[in-house]
DOLUM-350256 format. One record per residue (C-alpha): chain; residue number from 1; x, y, z. Coordinates in pm, whole numbers, plus 32768, in hexadecimal, padded with zeros to 4 digits. Each point is the difference from the previous one (the first is absolute). Layout:
<rs>
<r chain="A" n="NUM" xx="X" yy="Y" zz="Z"/>
...
</rs>
This chain:
<rs>
<r chain="A" n="1" xx="AAA7" yy="41FC" zz="A362"/>
<r chain="A" n="2" xx="7F9C" yy="800A" zz="816B"/>
<r chain="A" n="3" xx="7E95" yy="7FBB" zz="804A"/>
<r chain="A" n="4" xx="7F22" yy="8006" zz="8135"/>
<r chain="A" n="5" xx="7EB2" yy="7F55" zz="8030"/>
<r chain="A" n="6" xx="7F0D" yy="807F" zz="810A"/>
<r chain="A" n="7" xx="7EE9" yy="7F15" zz="8068"/>
<r chain="A" n="8" xx="7F6B" yy="7FA4" zz="8153"/>
<r chain="A" n="9" xx="8079" yy="7EE3" zz="812C"/>
<r chain="A" n="10" xx="80F0" yy="7FA0" zz="811C"/>
<r chain="A" n="11" xx="816A" yy="7FCA" zz="805C"/>
<r chain="A" n="12" xx="80A2" yy="7EBD" zz="8075"/>
<r chain="A" n="13" xx="8070" yy="8032" zz="8169"/>
<r chain="A" n="14" xx="8125" yy="7F3E" zz="8092"/>
<r chain="A" n="15" xx="7FA0" yy="7F4A" zz="813E"/>
<r chain="A" n="16" xx="8167" yy="7F97" zz="8040"/>
<r chain="A" n="17" xx="813F" yy="7FDB" zz="7F38"/>
<r chain="A" n="18" xx="7FB4" yy="7E99" zz="7F97"/>
<r chain="A" n="19" xx="7E94" yy="8018" zz="7F95"/>
<r chain="A" n="20" xx="7F09" yy="80E9" zz="7F58"/>
<r chain="A" n="21" xx="7E88" yy="801B" zz="8012"/>
<r chain="A" n="22" xx="7FBC" yy="7F33" zz="7EC8"/>
<r chain="A" n="23" xx="7FC2" yy="7E8F" zz="7FC5"/>
<r chain="A" n="24" xx="7FDE" yy="7F26" zz="7ECD"/>
<r chain="A" n="25" xx="7E95" yy="7F90" zz="8003"/>
<r chain="A" n="26" xx="7FE7" yy="7F3F" zz="7EB8"/>
<r chain="A" n="27" xx="80E0" yy="7F62" zz="7EF9"/>
<r chain="A" n="28" xx="7F64" yy="7F7A" zz="7EC1"/>
<r chain="A" n="29" xx="80EE" yy="7F55" zz="7F11"/>
<r chain="A" n="30" xx="8171" yy="8043" zz="8040"/>
<r chain="A" n="31" xx="8087" yy="8112" zz="80DE"/>
<r chain="A" n="32" xx="8151" yy="8044" zz="80A3"/>
<r chain="A" n="33" xx="808C" yy="80D4" zz="8116"/>
<r chain="A" n="34" xx="8154" yy="80A2" zz="7FC1"/>
<r chain="A" n="35" xx="80AD" yy="803D" zz="814D"/>
<r chain="A" n="36" xx="816A" yy="8072" zz="8022"/>
<r chain="A" n="37" xx="803C" yy="7FA9" zz="7E95"/>
<r chain="A" n="38" xx="7F7A" yy="7E9C" zz="801E"/>
<r chain="A" n="39" xx="7EC1" yy="7F85" zz="7F5B"/>
<r chain="A" n="40" xx="7F45" yy="7F27" zz="80F8"/>
<r chain="A" n="41" xx="7EA6" yy="7F71" zz="8036"/>
<r chain="A" n="42" xx="7F0A" yy="80EE" zz="80A3"/>
<r chain="A" n="43" xx="7FFA" yy="7FB2" zz="8178"/>
<r chain="A" n="44" xx="7ED1" yy="7F44" zz="8083"/>
<r chain="A" n="45" xx="7FC0" yy="811D" zz="80F4"/>
<r chain="A" n="46" xx="7FF7" yy="80F4" zz="7EDC"/>
<r chain="A" n="47" xx="80BA" yy="8108" zz="80CC"/>
<r chain="A" n="48" xx="80C8" yy="8104" zz="7F43"/>
<r chain="A" n="49" xx="814A" yy="80A5" zz="8062"/>
<r chain="A" n="50" xx="808A" yy="8151" zz="7F94"/>
<r chain="A" n="51" xx="80A2" yy="7FE1" zz="7EAA"/>
<r chain="A" n="52" xx="7F42" yy="7EC5" zz="7F9D"/>
<r chain="A" n="53" xx="7FA2" yy="7FE6" zz="7E90"/>
<r chain="A" n="54" xx="7EE7" yy="7F2B" zz="7F76"/>
<r chain="A" n="55" xx="7FFA" yy="7F77" zz="7E9F"/>
<r chain="A" n="56" xx="7EF4" yy="7F46" zz="7F3D"/>
<r chain="A" n="57" xx="801D" yy="7F1B" zz="7ED4"/>
<r chain="A" n="58" xx="7F20" yy="7FF7" zz="7ECC"/>
<r chain="A" n="59" xx="7E92" yy="7FB0" zz="804B"/>
<r chain="A" n="60" xx="803D" yy="8041" zz="8173"/>
<r chain="A" n="61" xx="7FA0" yy="80FF" zz="8108"/>
<r chain="A" n="62" xx="805B" yy="8050" zz="8167"/>
<r chain="A" n="63" xx="7F2F" yy="80C8" zz="80F9"/>
<r chain="A" n="64" xx="809E" yy="80CF" zz="8116"/>
<r chain="A" n="65" xx="7F21" yy="8086" zz="8115"/>
<r chain="A" n="66" xx="805C" yy="8120" zz="80E5"/>
<r chain="A" n="67" xx="7F90" yy="8015" zz="8169"/>
<r chain="A" n="68" xx="7EEB" yy="80F9" zz="7FA9"/>
<r chain="A" n="69" xx="7F6D" yy="7F14" zz="7EF8"/>
<r chain="A" n="70" xx="809C" yy="80A6" zz="7ED0"/>
<r chain="A" n="71" xx="803C" yy="7EF5" zz="7EF7"/>
<r chain="A" n="72" xx="811B" yy="8010" zz="7F03"/>
<r chain="A" n="73" xx="7FEE" yy="7EFB" zz="7EEC"/>
<r chain="A" n="74" xx="812F" yy="7FAF" zz="7F29"/>
<r chain="A" n="75" xx="7F7D" yy="7F89" zz="7EB1"/>
<r chain="A" n="76" xx="80C6" yy="7F18" zz="7F1E"/>
<r chain="A" n="77" xx="816E" yy="8045" zz="7FB5"/>
<r chain="A" n="78" xx="8015" yy="8114" zz="8105"/>
<r chain="A" n="79" xx="8116" yy="8055" zz="80F2"/>
<r chain="A" n="80" xx="7FD4" yy="80F0" zz="8124"/>
<r chain="A" n="81" xx="80BC" yy="8053" zz="813E"/>
<r chain="A" n="82" xx="7F2B" yy="801A" zz="8137"/>
<r chain="A" n="83" xx="806B" yy="80FC" zz="8107"/>
<r chain="A" n="84" xx="7FBC" yy="815F" zz="8080"/>
<r chain="A" n="85" xx="7FD2" yy="8047" zz="7E8C"/>
<r chain="A" n="86" xx="7F92" yy="7F07" zz="7EFA"/>
<r chain="A" n="87" xx="80FF" yy="7FED" zz="7EE8"/>
<r chain="A" n="88" xx="7F5C" yy="7F78" zz="7EC3"/>
<r chain="A" n="89" xx="8123" yy="7F85" zz="7F2D"/>
<r chain="A" n="90" xx="7F30" yy="7F79" zz="7EDF"/>
<r chain="A" n="91" xx="7EA8" yy="7F70" zz="7FBB"/>
<r chain="A" n="92" xx="7EAF" yy="8065" zz="808E"/>
<r chain="A" n="93" xx="7F78" yy="803F" zz="815C"/>
<r chain="A" n="94" xx="7E8B" yy="7FFF" zz="8042"/>
<r chain="A" n="95" xx="7FBB" yy="80C8" zz="813C"/>
<r chain="A" n="96" xx="7ECF" yy="8020" zz="80E2"/>
<r chain="A" n="97" xx="8073" yy="8104" zz="80FD"/>
<r chain="A" n="98" xx="7F3C" yy="8048" zz="813C"/>
<r chain="A" n="99" xx="7FD8" yy="8172" zz="805C"/>
<r chain="A" n="100" xx="8118" yy="8072" zz="80E9"/>
<r chain="A" n="101" xx="8089" yy="813E" zz="8096"/>
<r chain="A" n="102" xx="815D" yy="7FA3" zz="7F8D"/>
<r chain="A" n="103" xx="8057" yy="7FC0" zz="7E93"/>
<r chain="A" n="104" xx="8068" yy="7EBB" zz="7F5E"/>
<r chain="A" n="105" xx="811E" yy="804C" zz="7F10"/>
<r chain="A" n="106" xx="8046" yy="7F30" zz="7EC9"/>
<r chain="A" n="107" xx="8129" yy="803D" zz="7F1F"/>
<r chain="A" n="108" xx="804C" yy="7F8A" zz="7E9D"/>
<r chain="A" n="109" xx="8124" yy="8057" zz="7F1B"/>
<r chain="A" n="110" xx="7F2B" yy="8118" zz="7F6A"/>
<r chain="A" n="111" xx="7F0B" yy="8077" zz="810B"/>
<r chain="A" n="112" xx="7FA9" yy="8019" zz="816F"/>
<r chain="A" n="113" xx="7EA4" yy="7FC1" zz="808A"/>
<r chain="A" n="114" xx="7F85" yy="8086" zz="814C"/>
<r chain="A" n="115" xx="7EB7" yy="7F5B" zz="805A"/>
<r chain="A" n="116" xx="7EF1" yy="8058" zz="80FD"/>
<r chain="A" n="117" xx="7EF2" yy="7F05" zz="7FA6"/>
<r chain="A" n="118" xx="7F90" yy="7F88" zz="7EAB"/>
<r chain="A" n="119" xx="800E" yy="7ED9" zz="7F12"/>
<r chain="A" n="120" xx="80F0" yy="8000" zz="7EDC"/>
<r chain="A" n="121" xx="80FB" yy="7F3C" zz="7F34"/>
<r chain="A" n="122" xx="8164" yy="8080" zz="7FDC"/>
<r chain="A" n="123" xx="80DF" yy="7F66" zz="7EF3"/>
<r chain="A" n="124" xx="8175" yy="803C" zz="7FD5"/>
<r chain="A" n="125" xx="8074" yy="7FA9" zz="7EA1"/>
<r chain="A" n="126" xx="814E" yy="803D" zz="7F52"/>
<r chain="A" n="127" xx="7FC8" yy="816D" zz="7F9F"/>
<r chain="A" n="128" xx="7EC3" yy="806B" zz="80B2"/>
<r chain="A" n="129" xx="7F1E" yy="7FE1" zz="812F"/>
<r chain="A" n="130" xx="7E8F" yy="7FC4" zz="7FC0"/>
<r chain="A" n="131" xx="7EE5" yy="804C" zz="80F3"/>
<r chain="A" n="132" xx="7E9D" yy="7F7F" zz="7FE7"/>
<r chain="A" n="133" xx="7F13" yy="8089" zz="810A"/>
<r chain="A" n="134" xx="7EDD" yy="7F25" zz="806F"/>
<r chain="A" n="135" xx="7F6D" yy="80E6" zz="8108"/>
<r chain="A" n="136" xx="8053" yy="8158" zz="808A"/>
<r chain="A" n="137" xx="80D6" yy="8108" zz="7F54"/>
<r chain="A" n="138" xx="8177" yy="7FEB" zz="7FC5"/>
<r chain="A" n="139" xx="80E6" yy="8120" zz="7FA5"/>
<r chain="A" n="140" xx="811B" yy="7FA2" zz="7F14"/>
<r chain="A" n="141" xx="8119" yy="80FA" zz="7FCA"/>
<r chain="A" n="142" xx="812E" yy="8004" zz="7F1A"/>
<r chain="A" n="143" xx="80E1" yy="8116" zz="7F7D"/>
<r chain="A" n="144" xx="7F33" yy="810C" zz="80AE"/>
<r chain="A" n="145" xx="7EB1" yy="7F90" zz="7F72"/>
<r chain="A" n="146" xx="7EEF" yy="7F56" zz="80CB"/>
<r chain="A" n="147" xx="7EBF" yy="7F4C" zz="7FA7"/>
<r chain="A" n="148" xx="7EEC" yy="7F80" zz="80E3"/>
<r chain="A" n="149" xx="7FAE" yy="7E98" zz="7FA9"/>
<r chain="A" n="150" xx="7E9C" yy="7FA3" zz="805E"/>
<r chain="A" n="151" xx="7F67" yy="7EA6" zz="8023"/>
<r chain="A" n="152" xx="8004" yy="7F4F" zz="7EB1"/>
<r chain="A" n="153" xx="8114" yy="80DB" zz="7F72"/>
<r chain="A" n="154" xx="8167" yy="7FA6" zz="7FA6"/>
<r chain="A" n="155" xx="813F" yy="80D2" zz="8009"/>
<r chain="A" n="156" xx="816A" yy="7FC7" zz="7F9E"/>
<r chain="A" n="157" xx="8140" yy="80A7" zz="807E"/>
<r chain="A" n="158" xx="8142" yy="7FD6" zz="7F40"/>
<r chain="A" n="159" xx="80F0" yy="80AD" zz="7F14"/>
<r chain="A" n="160" xx="7ED5" yy="809B" zz="7F4D"/>
<r chain="A" n="161" xx="7F8A" yy="80A9" zz="813F"/>
<r chain="A" n="162" xx="7EA7" yy="7FB2" zz="8087"/>
<r chain="A" n="163" xx="7ED1" yy="7F9E" zz="7F30"/>
<r chain="A" n="164" xx="7E9E" yy="7FAC" zz="8070"/>
<r chain="A" n="165" xx="7EDF" yy="7F64" zz="7F44"/>
<r chain="A" n="166" xx="7EB5" yy="7F54" zz="803B"/>
<r chain="A" n="167" xx="7FE0" yy="7EB2" zz="7F4C"/>
<r chain="A" n="168" xx="7ED1" yy="7FE5" zz="7F1E"/>
<r chain="A" n="169" xx="7FDF" yy="7E97" zz="806D"/>
<r chain="A" n="170" xx="80CB" yy="7F05" zz="80C5"/>
<r chain="A" n="171" xx="8014" yy="7EA6" zz="7F67"/>
<r chain="A" n="172" xx="80B6" yy="7EC6" zz="806E"/>
<r chain="A" n="173" xx="8028" yy="7F3C" zz="7EBE"/>
<r chain="A" n="174" xx="807B" yy="7ECD" zz="80BB"/>
<r chain="A" n="175" xx="7E9E" yy="7FD0" zz="8085"/>
<r chain="A" n="176" xx="7F46" yy="8040" zz="7EB7"/>
<r chain="A" n="177" xx="7F93" yy="7F03" zz="7EFC"/>
<r chain="A" n="178" xx="7FA3" yy="80F9" zz="7EEF"/>
<r chain="A" n="179" xx="8055" yy="8165" zz="7FA5"/>
<r chain="A" n="180" xx="7F30" yy="80FC" zz="80C7"/>
<r chain="A" n="181" xx="7EEB" yy="80BA" zz="7F4C"/>
<r chain="A" n="182" xx="80AC" yy="8153" zz="802C"/>
<r chain="A" n="183" xx="8128" yy="7F97" zz="7F27"/>
<r chain="A" n="184" xx="8009" yy="8030" zz="7E88"/>
<r chain="A" n="185" xx="8115" yy="7F45" zz="7F4D"/>
<r chain="A" n="186" xx="80B6" yy="807E" zz="7ECC"/>
<r chain="A" n="187" xx="8129" yy="7F8A" zz="7F30"/>
<r chain="A" n="188" xx="8109" yy="8098" zz="7F1F"/>
<r chain="A" n="189" xx="8135" yy="7F5C" zz="7F6A"/>
<r chain="A" n="190" xx="812E" yy="806B" zz="80CC"/>
<r chain="A" n="191" xx="80CF" yy="805D" zz="7ECC"/>
<r chain="A" n="192" xx="7F05" yy="8109" zz="7F8E"/>
<r chain="A" n="193" xx="7F69" yy="807B" zz="8146"/>
<r chain="A" n="194" xx="80EB" yy="812E" zz="800B"/>
<r chain="A" n="195" xx="7FDE" yy="805B" zz="7E8F"/>
<r chain="A" n="196" xx="7F06" yy="80D2" zz="7F3F"/>
<r chain="A" n="197" xx="7F75" yy="7EC4" zz="7F64"/>
<r chain="A" n="198" xx="7F9D" yy="7F63" zz="8148"/>
<r chain="A" n="199" xx="7EB6" yy="7F48" zz="8002"/>
<r chain="A" n="200" xx="7F50" yy="7FA7" zz="8144"/>
<r chain="A" n="201" xx="7EFE" yy="7EEB" zz="7FEB"/>
<r chain="A" n="202" xx="7F2C" yy="7F37" zz="80EC"/>
<r chain="A" n="203" xx="80E0" yy="7F10" zz="80BC"/>
<r chain="A" n="204" xx="7F15" yy="7F37" zz="80D8"/>
<r chain="A" n="205" xx="80AE" yy="7EBC" zz="7F9F"/>
<r chain="A" n="206" xx="8155" yy="808B" zz="8062"/>
<r chain="A" n="207" xx="7FBA" yy="805A" zz="816B"/>
<r chain="A" n="208" xx="7F82" yy="7EF9" zz="80EF"/>
<r chain="A" n="209" xx="8000" yy="7F98" zz="816A"/>
<r chain="A" n="210" xx="80C1" yy="7EC2" zz="8048"/>
<r chain="A" n="211" xx="808D" yy="7F56" zz="8133"/>
<r chain="A" n="212" xx="80DA" yy="80FE" zz="80B0"/>
<r chain="A" n="213" xx="7F6A" yy="813D" zz="7F6C"/>
<r chain="A" n="214" xx="7FD8" yy="80C9" zz="7EBF"/>
<r chain="A" n="215" xx="80A5" yy="7F7A" zz="7EC1"/>
<r chain="A" n="216" xx="8045" yy="80C7" zz="7EC4"/>
<r chain="A" n="217" xx="8023" yy="7F43" zz="7EB8"/>
<r chain="A" n="218" xx="7F3F" yy="7F08" zz="7F2C"/>
<r chain="A" n="219" xx="7F7D" yy="7EC3" zz="80A1"/>
<r chain="A" n="220" xx="80E3" yy="7ECF" zz="7FD8"/>
<r chain="A" n="221" xx="7FC2" yy="7F48" zz="7EBB"/>
<r chain="A" n="222" xx="7F33" yy="811C" zz="7F68"/>
<r chain="A" n="223" xx="80F8" yy="8045" zz="7EE9"/>
<r chain="A" n="224" xx="7FEB" yy="8178" zz="803E"/>
</rs>
């Protein structure tokens, strides 16, 4: 289904046929520039040309800065084409867009974002586009329905249309050592959970935070 995402920002302007008003300001980890079908190292000058695509590897990021100071960050495993419009092929862009009279347009396989000045993350996955607004208000539209996504809210556009919600809490389990106080753990055997005889019990020993995030299942060597 077609989808359109209305936010706030600025357009890339072509200064000449061989260069655009965007430069690569930072590469952390591994990043590539795809130009004319060839994957090459990002030029030392950081200058971008029309049609250039940037790609990042796992645990990597690349920052692109526009002439007006707008910063577009490609998070890990992201590919985007930089030009008069930003084409987000896959992955996540984190954007800090300076207020402008002209819109910055971002496209994904599922949505289009027109930005006038705000902070947000835009993720293109296999079947959906996800928007998380950090500041300002973003309008997300799909299949004739629109929602205004305020700071702290999340919305998704995909085959299911457009859905918005406000997370009760936002937790990064890769940075935690213990389960947060707002979580209550429970357990039920998988072979009876969908039957009338299901029994849900306390499952504190079956949910834990380990290296890399949240783990479900008994601790190693527990015999459970």
